C-alpha positions in Angstrom: -40.8 -9.9 7.5 -41.9 -13.2 6.1 -39.4 -16.1 6.5 -37.1 -16.9 3.7 -36.6 -20.5 2.5 -33.0 -21.5 1.6 -32.7 -24.6 -0.6 -30.6 -26.8 1.6 -32.8 -28.8 4.1 -30.0 -28.8 6.6 -30.4 -25.0 7.0 -33.9 -25.4 8.2 -32.5 -26.0 11.6 -31.3 -22.4 11.6 -35.0 -21.3 11.8 -34.8 -21.9 15.5 -32.4 -19.0 15.7 -34.6 -16.5 13.8 -36.9 -14.1 15.6 -40.6 -14.7 15.9 -42.9 -13.6 13.1 -44.2 -10.1 12.8 -47.7 -11.3 13.8 -46.5 -11.8 17.4 -45.1 -8.3 17.6 -46.7 -5.1 18.8 -47.0 -2.6 15.9 -46.7 1.0 17.2 -46.8 2.5 13.7 -49.7 0.3 12.5 -50.1 -2.8 10.3 -49.9 -3.3 6.6 -53.4 -4.3 5.6 -53.1 -4.2 1.8 -50.2 -4.4 -0.7 -51.0 -3.1 -4.2 -48.5 -4.1 -7.0 -48.7 -2.1 -10.2 -46.3 -3.7 -12.6 -45.9 -1.3 -15.5 -44.7 -2.4 -18.9 -41.8 -0.6 -20.6 -43.7 2.6 -21.4 -46.6 4.0 -19.4 -48.9 5.2 -22.2 -51.1 7.3 -19.9 -48.0 9.5 -19.1 -46.8 9.9 -22.7 -47.9 12.7 -25.0 -50.1 11.8 -27.9 -47.9 12.2 -31.0 -46.7 10.5 -34.1 -44.4 8.1 -32.1 -47.1 6.7 -29.9 -47.4 3.7 -32.2 -43.7 2.8 -31.4 -44.5 2.8 -27.6 -47.5 0.7 -28.1 -45.6 -1.8 -30.3 -42.8 -2.1 -27.7 -45.3 -2.8 -24.9 -47.3 -5.3 -27.0 -44.2 -7.6 -27.7 -42.9 -7.3 -24.2 -44.1 -9.7 -21.4 -44.1 -7.6 -18.2 -42.8 -8.9 -14.9 -45.4 -11.0 -13.0 -47.0 -9.6 -9.9 -46.3 -12.8 -8.1 -42.6 -12.5 -8.8 -42.5 -9.0 -7.5 -44.4 -9.9 -4.3 -41.9 -12.8 -3.7 -39.1 -10.2 -3.6 -40.7 -8.0 -1.0 -39.6 -8.1 2.6 -43.1 -7.6 3.9 -46.7 -8.8 3.4 -50.2 -8.1 4.6 -50.4 -8.4 8.3 -46.8 -7.3 9.0 -45.9 -4.3 11.1 -45.3 -1.2 8.9 -41.5 -0.5 8.7 -40.3 2.2 6.4 -36.8 0.6 6.2 -38.2 -2.7 4.9 -40.1 -0.7 2.2 -36.9 1.1 1.2 -34.9 -2.1 1.2 -37.5 -3.9 -0.9 -37.3 -1.1 -3.4 -33.5 -1.5 -3.7 -33.9 -5.3 -4.1 -36.3 -4.8 -7.1 -34.0 -2.2 -8.7 -31.1 -4.6 -8.7 -32.8 -6.8 -11.3 -31.5 -6.0 -14.7 -35.0 -6.2 -16.2 -36.5 -3.6 -13.9 -35.7 0.0 -14.8 -37.1 1.5 -11.7 -39.2 0.7 -8.6 -41.0 2.8 -6.1 -42.4 1.4 -2.8 -44.3 3.7 -0.5 -47.1 3.6 2.1 -50.4 5.4 2.4 -51.7 5.8 5.9 -55.4 5.0 6.4 -57.9 6.6 8.8 -57.7 3.6 11.2 -53.9 4.1 11.6 -53.0 1.2 9.4 -51.3 1.2 6.0 -51.8 0.5 2.3 -48.4 -0.1 0.5 -48.1 0.7 -3.2 -45.4 -1.1 -5.2 -44.8 0.5 -8.6 -42.4 -1.1 -11.0 -41.3 -0.2 -14.5 -39.8 -2.8 -16.8 -36.6 -2.6 -18.8 -36.6 -4.1 -22.4 -35.6 -7.6 -21.5 -34.8 -9.2 -24.9 -31.4 -8.0 -25.8 -28.8 -8.4 -28.6 -25.5 -7.3 -27.2 -22.6 -6.5 -29.5 -19.2 -5.3 -28.6 -16.9 -4.6 -31.5 -13.6 -2.9 -32.3 -12.9 -1.3 -35.7 -9.3 -1.4 -36.7 -8.7 -2.2 -40.4 -12.0 -4.1 -40.3 -14.7 -5.0 -37.8 -13.3 -7.1 -34.8 -16.2 -8.7 -33.0 -15.5 -9.0 -29.2 -18.9 -10.1 -27.8 -22.2 -11.2 -29.3 -25.0 -12.3 -27.1 -28.7 -12.9 -27.5 -30.5 -13.0 -24.2 -33.9 -12.9 -22.6 -33.5 -11.6 -19.1 -37.1 -12.0 -17.9 -38.5 -15.1 -19.6 -42.3 -15.1 -19.4 -42.0 -12.4 -16.7 -40.6 -14.8 -14.1 -37.1 -13.3 -13.8 -35.4 -16.3 -15.6 -32.5 -15.4 -17.9 -31.5 -17.5 -21.0 -28.5 -16.4 -23.0 -26.5 -17.6 -25.9 -23.1 -15.9 -26.4 -19.8 -15.5 -28.1 -17.1 -13.9 -26.0 -13.6 -13.4 -27.3 -10.4 -11.5 -27.1 -7.7 -12.0 -29.6 -6.5 -15.2 -28.1 -9.4 -16.6 -26.0 -12.9 -17.5 -27.1 -16.0 -18.9 -25.4 -19.1 -20.0 -27.4 -21.8 -21.2 -25.1 -25.1 -20.8 -23.3 -26.2 -19.8 -19.8 -29.3 -20.3 -17.8 -30.1 -18.3 -14.6 -33.1 -18.2 -12.2 -33.3 -16.1 -9.1 -36.2 -18.2 -7.6 -35.1 -21.9 -7.7 -38.1 -24.0 -6.7 -39.8 -20.9 -5.3 -37.0 -20.2 -2.8 -34.7 -17.2 -2.6 -31.9 -19.4 -4.0 -30.2 -18.3 -7.3 -29.1 -21.0 -9.7 -26.8 -20.4 -12.7 -25.4 -22.9 -15.1 -23.2 -22.2 -18.2 -21.3 -24.4 -20.6 -19.6 -24.2 -24.0 -16.4 -24.5 -26.0 -13.2 -22.5 -26.0 -10.3 -22.4 -28.5 -8.5 -25.3 -26.6 -11.3 -27.3 -25.0 -14.5 -26.6 -23.1 -15.8 -24.8 -20.0 -18.7 -25.3 -17.6 -19.8 -23.8 -14.3 -22.7 -24.4 -11.9 -23.6 -22.0 -9.1 -26.2 -22.4 -6.2 -26.2 -19.0 -4.4 -28.3 -17.8 -1.5 -27.3 -14.2 -1.1 -28.0 -12.0 1.9 -31.6 -10.7 1.4 -31.3 -7.0 1.3 -29.7 -5.4 4.4 -31.9 -7.5 6.8 -30.9 -11.0 5.6 -29.0 -13.0 8.3 -27.7 -16.0 6.3 -26.0 -16.5 3.0 -24.4 -19.5 1.3 -22.9 -20.7 -1.9 -22.0 -24.0 -3.6 -20.0 -23.5 -6.8 -18.0 -25.6 -9.3 -16.3 -24.7 -12.6 -13.8 -26.0 -15.1 -12.3 -24.2 -18.1 -9.5 -24.8 -20.6 -8.3 -21.9 -22.7 -5.2 -19.9 -23.6 -3.7 -17.4 -21.3 -2.6 -14.6 -23.6 0.7 -12.9 -22.9 1.3 -9.7 -25.0 4.9 -10.0 -26.2 5.8 -6.9 -28.3 5.3 -3.2 -28.8 2.6 -1.2 -30.5 4.9 -1.0 -33.6 5.6 -4.7 -33.6 2.9 -6.6 -31.6 3.2 -10.2 -30.8 1.7 -12.8 -28.4 2.6 -15.9 -26.6 -0.2 -18.3 -25.7 -0.1 -20.6 -22.7 -2.8 -23.3 -22.6 -4.2 -23.5 -19.1 -6.9 -25.5 -17.3 -8.5 -24.0 -14.2 -10.8 -26.0 -11.9 -12.5 -24.6 -8.8 -15.0 -26.1 -6.2 -16.3 -24.0 -3.3 -18.8 -24.1 -0.5 -19.2 -21.1 1.9 -21.7 -20.3 4.7 -22.0 -16.9 6.3 -23.9 -15.3 9.2 -24.7 -11.6 9.8 -24.9 -10.0 13.3 -26.1 -6.5 14.3 -28.5 -4.2 12.6 -28.6 -2.5 9.1 -26.1 0.2 9.1 -23.8 -1.7 11.4 -23.5 -5.3 10.3 -20.8 -7.8 11.3 -20.2 -10.9 9.1 -18.6 -14.2 10.0 -18.4 -17.4 8.0 -16.4 -20.4 6.9 -16.0 -22.5 3.8 -14.0 -25.0 1.9 -12.6 -24.5 -1.6 -10.3 -26.4 -3.9 -8.5 -24.9 -6.9 -6.1 -26.1 -9.5 -4.4 -24.1 -12.2 -2.6 -26.5 -14.6 -0.5 -25.6 -17.6 -1.3 -28.2 -20.3 1.6 -30.0 -22.0 4.1 -27.2 -21.1 6.3 -26.3 -22.9 5.4 -28.3 -25.9 1.9 -26.7 -26.6 3.0 -23.0 -26.0 2.2 -21.0 -29.2 3.3 -17.7 -30.6 1.5 -15.2 -32.8 3.1 -12.7 -35.1 1.4 -9.4 -35.1 -2.3 -10.0 -34.4 -2.7 -12.9 -36.8 -4.5 -15.3 -34.4 -5.6 -17.4 -37.2 -2.1 -18.7 -37.6 -0.7 -20.2 -34.3 3.0 -21.0 -34.5 5.1 -23.2 -32.2 7.0 -21.1 -29.6 10.7 -21.7 -29.4 12.5 -22.6 -26.1 13.5 -19.0 -25.4 9.9 -17.8 -25.4 8.7 -20.7 -23.3 11.5 -20.1 -20.8 10.1 -16.7 -20.1 6.9 -18.3 -18.8 8.5 -20.8 -16.4 8.2 -18.7 -13.2 4.4 -18.4 -13.8 3.8 -22.1 -14.3 4.6 -23.2 -10.7 1.3 -22.6 -9.0 -0.3 -25.4 -7.0 -3.1 -25.3 -4.5 -5.3 -27.7 -2.7 -8.2 -28.1 -0.4 -8.5 -24.9 1.7 -10.3 -23.9 4.8 -11.5 -20.3 4.5 -12.5 -18.1 7.4 -14.4 -15.0 6.4 -15.0 -11.8 8.3 -16.7 -8.5 7.4 -17.9 -5.2 8.8 -20.6 -3.4 6.8 -21.5 0.2 7.9 -23.6 1.3 4.9 -26.5 3.6 4.3 -28.0 4.4 0.9 -28.7 7.5 -1.2 -30.2 7.8 -4.7 -28.6 9.6 -7.6 -29.8 10.1 -11.2 -27.6 10.2 -14.3 -24.3 9.0 -13.0 -23.4 6.1 -15.2 -26.8 5.9 -16.7 -28.1 8.8 -18.8 -31.3 9.3 -16.8 -31.7 6.1 -14.7 -31.7 6.0 -10.9 -28.8 4.4 -8.9 -28.7 3.3 -5.3 -25.3 4.4 -3.9 -23.7 2.9 -0.8 -22.4 5.5 1.6 -20.1 4.5 4.4 -17.6 1.7 4.7 -17.5 -2.1 4.0 -14.5 -4.2 5.0 -14.0 -7.9 4.0 -11.2 -10.2 5.2 -10.6 -13.8 4.3 -8.0 -16.1 5.8 -7.3 -19.3 4.0 -5.3 -22.4 5.1 -4.3 -25.3 2.9 -5.6 -28.7 4.4 -4.7 -31.2 1.7 -3.2 -31.6 -1.8 -5.1 -30.4 -4.8 -6.5 -32.1 -7.9 -3.2 -32.8 -9.6 -0.3 -32.9 -7.2 1.3 -32.0 -3.9 0.2 -28.8 -2.2 2.4 -26.2 -0.5 2.0 -25.4 3.2 0.6 -21.9 3.1 -1.8 -19.3 4.3 -3.8 -17.0 2.0 -5.0 -13.6 2.8 -7.6 -11.5 0.9 -8.6 -8.0 2.1 -11.1 -5.7 0.4 -12.0 -2.1 1.6 -14.8 0.1 0.3 -15.7 3.6 1.2 -18.3 6.1 0.0 -19.1 9.8 0.8 -21.4 12.3 -0.8 -22.7 15.9 -0.7 -25.6 17.3 -2.7 -23.5 17.5 -5.9 -20.4 15.4 -5.2 -19.9 11.7 -4.9 -16.6 10.1 -3.9 -16.0 6.3 -3.9 -12.8 4.5 -2.9 -12.2 0.8 -3.3 -9.1 -1.3 -2.8 -8.1 -5.0 -2.5 -5.0 -7.0 -1.6 -4.5 -10.7 -2.0 -1.4 -12.8 -1.2 -0.3 -16.1 0.3 2.5 -16.9 2.7 4.2 -20.1 1.7 6.0 -21.9 4.5 7.2 -24.9 2.4 6.6 -26.2 -1.1 7.6 -29.8 -1.8 7.5 -29.2 -5.5 9.6 -26.1 -6.0 11.3 -25.5 -2.7 10.1 -21.9 -2.5 8.8 -19.9 0.5 7.9 -16.4 1.6 5.1 -14.1 0.3 4.0 -15.1 -3.2 1.1 -14.4 -5.6 0.7 -10.8 -4.4 -2.0 -9.0 -6.3 -3.3 -5.5 -5.5 -5.7 -3.0 -7.0 -7.3 0.3 -6.0 -9.7 2.8 -7.5 -10.9 6.3 -6.6 -14.1 7.5 -8.4 -15.4 11.0 -8.3 -18.7 12.3 -9.7 -19.6 15.9 -9.8 -23.1 17.1 -10.9 -23.0 21.0 -10.8 -25.8 22.7 -9.1 -28.3 24.1 -11.5 -27.5 21.6 -14.3 -30.7 19.6 -13.7 -28.8 16.3 -13.8 -27.9 16.9 -17.5 -24.2 17.4 -16.8 -21.9 15.0 -14.9 -18.1 15.2 -14.6 -16.5 11.8 -13.9 -13.0 11.1 -12.8 -11.2 7.9 -12.0 -7.8 7.1 -10.7 -6.9 3.4 -10.6 -3.8 1.3 -9.9 -3.1 -2.4 -10.1 -0.1 -4.7 -9.8 1.3 -8.2 -9.2 4.4 -9.3 -7.5 6.3 -12.8 -7.4 3.5 -14.6 -9.2 3.6 -18.4 -9.5 0.5 -18.4 -11.8 0.0 -16.7 -15.1 -0.2 -12.9 -14.8 0.2 -9.8 -17.0 -1.5 -6.4 -17.2 -1.7 -4.1 -20.3 -2.1 -0.3 -20.5 -4.5 0.0 -23.4 -8.1 -1.1 -23.9 -11.6 -0.3 -22.8 -10.8 0.5 -19.1 -7.3 1.8 -19.6 -5.8 4.4 -21.9 -8.5 4.0 -24.6 -6.5 5.4 -27.5 -4.4 2.2 -27.5 -5.0 -1.4 -28.3 -6.0 -3.9 -25.6 -2.6 -5.6 -25.8 -0.4 -2.4 -25.9 2.3 -2.0 -23.2 2.4 -5.2 -21.1 3.8 -5.1 -17.6 3.3 -5.8 -13.9 2.1 -2.5 -12.4 0.0 0.2 -14.0 -1.5 3.6 -13.0 -4.4 5.1 -15.1 -6.3 8.3 -14.8 -9.6 8.9 -16.7 -11.6 12.1 -17.0 -15.0 12.3 -18.7 -17.6 15.1 -19.3 -21.0 13.3 -19.6 -23.7 15.5 -21.1 -27.4 14.4 -21.3 -29.1 15.9 -24.4 -32.7 15.0 -23.8 -33.2 15.0 -27.6 -34.6 14.0 -30.1 -37.1 11.6 -28.6 -36.7 11.8 -24.8 -39.8 9.7 -24.1 -38.5 6.8 -26.3 -34.8 6.7 -25.7 -32.0 8.6 -23.9 -29.1 10.2 -25.7 -26.0 12.0 -24.6 -22.4 13.0 -25.5 -19.1 12.5 -23.8 -15.7 14.1 -24.0 -12.9 12.2 -22.4 -9.1 12.1 -21.7 -6.9 9.4 -20.3 -3.3 9.2 -19.0 -1.4 6.2 -17.7 1.9 4.4 -17.3 3.0 0.8 -17.1 6.1 -0.6 -15.3 7.7 -3.8 -16.5 8.1 -5.5 -13.1 8.9 -9.2 -13.2 6.2 -10.5 -15.5 7.0 -12.1 -18.9 7.6 -9.6 -21.7 7.1 -6.6 -19.5 7.8 -3.1 -20.8 8.2 0.4 -19.2 5.8 2.4 -21.3 6.5 6.0 -20.0 3.5 8.2 -19.8 0.9 7.7 -22.4 -2.5 9.4 -23.0 -5.6 9.6 -25.2 -8.3 12.0 -26.0 -11.7 11.3 -27.4 -15.4 11.8 -27.8 -18.4 9.7 -28.1 -22.2 9.1 -28.2 -24.1 7.5 -25.3 -27.5 5.8 -25.9 -30.0 4.2 -23.6 -33.2 2.4 -24.5 -35.9 2.7 -23.3 -35.9 6.1 -21.7 -34.9 6.0 -18.1 -32.9 2.7 -18.4 -29.8 2.1 -16.3 -28.1 0.5 -19.4 -25.9 2.5 -21.7 -24.4 1.8 -25.2 -21.4 3.8 -26.2 -19.9 4.7 -29.6 -16.4 6.2 -29.0 -13.5 7.6 -31.0 -10.2 7.8 -29.0 -6.9 9.2 -30.4 -3.6 8.1 -28.8 -1.3 10.8 -27.3 2.4 10.3 -26.6 5.6 12.5 -26.6 5.2 13.2 -30.4 1.7 14.5 -30.0 -1.8 13.3 -30.9 -2.0 10.3 -33.2 -3.7 10.5 -36.6 -5.5 7.2 -36.4 -8.2 6.8 -33.7 -9.6 3.7 -32.1 -13.3 3.3 -32.9 -15.3 1.2 -30.4 -19.0 0.2 -30.1 -19.7 -1.2 -26.6 -23.2 -2.2 -25.2 -22.3 -1.1 -21.6 -20.8 1.7 -19.7 -17.0 1.4 -19.6 -16.1 3.1 -16.3 -17.9 3.8 -13.1 -19.9 2.1 -10.4 -22.2 0.2 -12.8 -19.1 -1.4 -14.5 -17.4 -2.2 -11.1 -14.3 -0.7 -9.5 -12.0 -3.8 -10.1 -9.6 -4.2 -12.9 -10.9 -6.9 -15.3 -7.5 -8.3 -16.1 -6.9 -9.2 -12.5 -9.7 -11.7 -12.6 -7.6 -14.0 -14.7 -5.1 -14.3 -11.8 -6.9 -13.7 -8.5 -6.3 -16.6 -6.0 -9.0 -16.2 -3.4 -12.4 -15.6 -5.0 -14.1 -16.1 -1.6 -15.0 -13.0 0.5 -17.8 -11.6 2.5 -18.1 -8.7 0.0 -19.1 -11.2 -2.7 -22.3 -11.9 -0.7 -23.4 -8.3 -0.6 -27.1 -7.9 -1.6 -26.6 -7.4 -5.3 -28.2 -9.2 -8.2 
């Protein structure tokens, strides 16, 4: 494997610890003498039937700039003159498929008469210029996300995006730049900036991930600042309302990790420093309330509403020393048509454990820091048969406060937990056209000193209800979908499928502001799933979902258009609302080899 070049000069000293190059090794299986890279455009015209739609395929290819051969070669874990290793070929194939602008990749060897190898690298591009729209229709069109992006600028893997992201209360308007090959190294660089409803945001990220399953070192330097409202739902579906708490969050992090062992049995150890501050701005004077969902008219909140938020405005942190540990026992299988309609997915089978221990060293940005220890634990497990796939994922975060000079509190605080169980069943004989999907997920928070609230409705909850319906502290949700691939009407141009789904869930009030006990609620629905071009891993959904409660099925459905899959491995197994509150963002699992 050719050496990788991290950006920081100080890390060059670590090269003394790396093994000698492949040229010094004996190659019992032969040597790679030639690497052929065939970087296909979006459509392979030689493989398509000649028909009336051929002009559309040609037009798409003509306006698309295909991924450069040099970029693809730079992501391979081998080169001419290296020993032939089937594992490195397979790992390179997975690395290429992780890029959003590559629909599929195949890497394989052809043995030559002299015992050496020619390696063929076939890649097939995705459509990289995208307009992403997420909208909700409820007495009018409610725009949730609008983004114009080029994910593969001039074929070099560079992404440039302008975006509008908003919920009812929060809004970000900005731009983002990302390159996976900063100055020709394997270092990722991302920068984003823009405005929110209450101020501004920015983030900058230098990230050197583990390279595939064979990379030994990873590091990250990250900084961000954001001002925005934290939106507390404060009502019922019949009488919705909101209380808005202005919050500023600032985070700085540097982490370094090292892997030990071999692929399939990798241990991880690392350390880092981080500093975080969550500040409630001008509390309680700038707390606002909203009647119904009229977010265009923000009203001052009275003292009673502001008093509900006091327990979640006491968070303080500081400079933390983080110790990271992990154990990764993973192998890979391929499956087609799980979250995508026809695209190929690399599935991790086995177990992956990540543990972070964090100790406060000094006070934070804006005040005295408590004496505490933070813990973050994440577990992943995957198992499969020929037709069944089962994925379990769970996380727990908490901190033990020994003393807090500001509030005189102690004990276990800021406890946040989530877990998910995913099941995919593709019946034998269906030819991959039929996938049953089930998901059971739970999430909760206890004794929070920072803003926290969950809701039961929304895209990843009980989908027949609004995003802000039934606030609380602990929730349990079950989702069931029947995903059907039609293969019609233009299977060479785009993918189309149908879905039938049902949800059930419950929220418990707990000790969060404005929490409710929802009782059991449900929804039923149907939708259309689309993917362009054919074979893409991306999915757009158009769904109708009817609410179900003790009185029966509601008469007014929720209509949603979303430019991504809502549930499953491609979406991620964590609960999005928990990201607003999680304390320890640092963990060995965040350095897994994913783009």
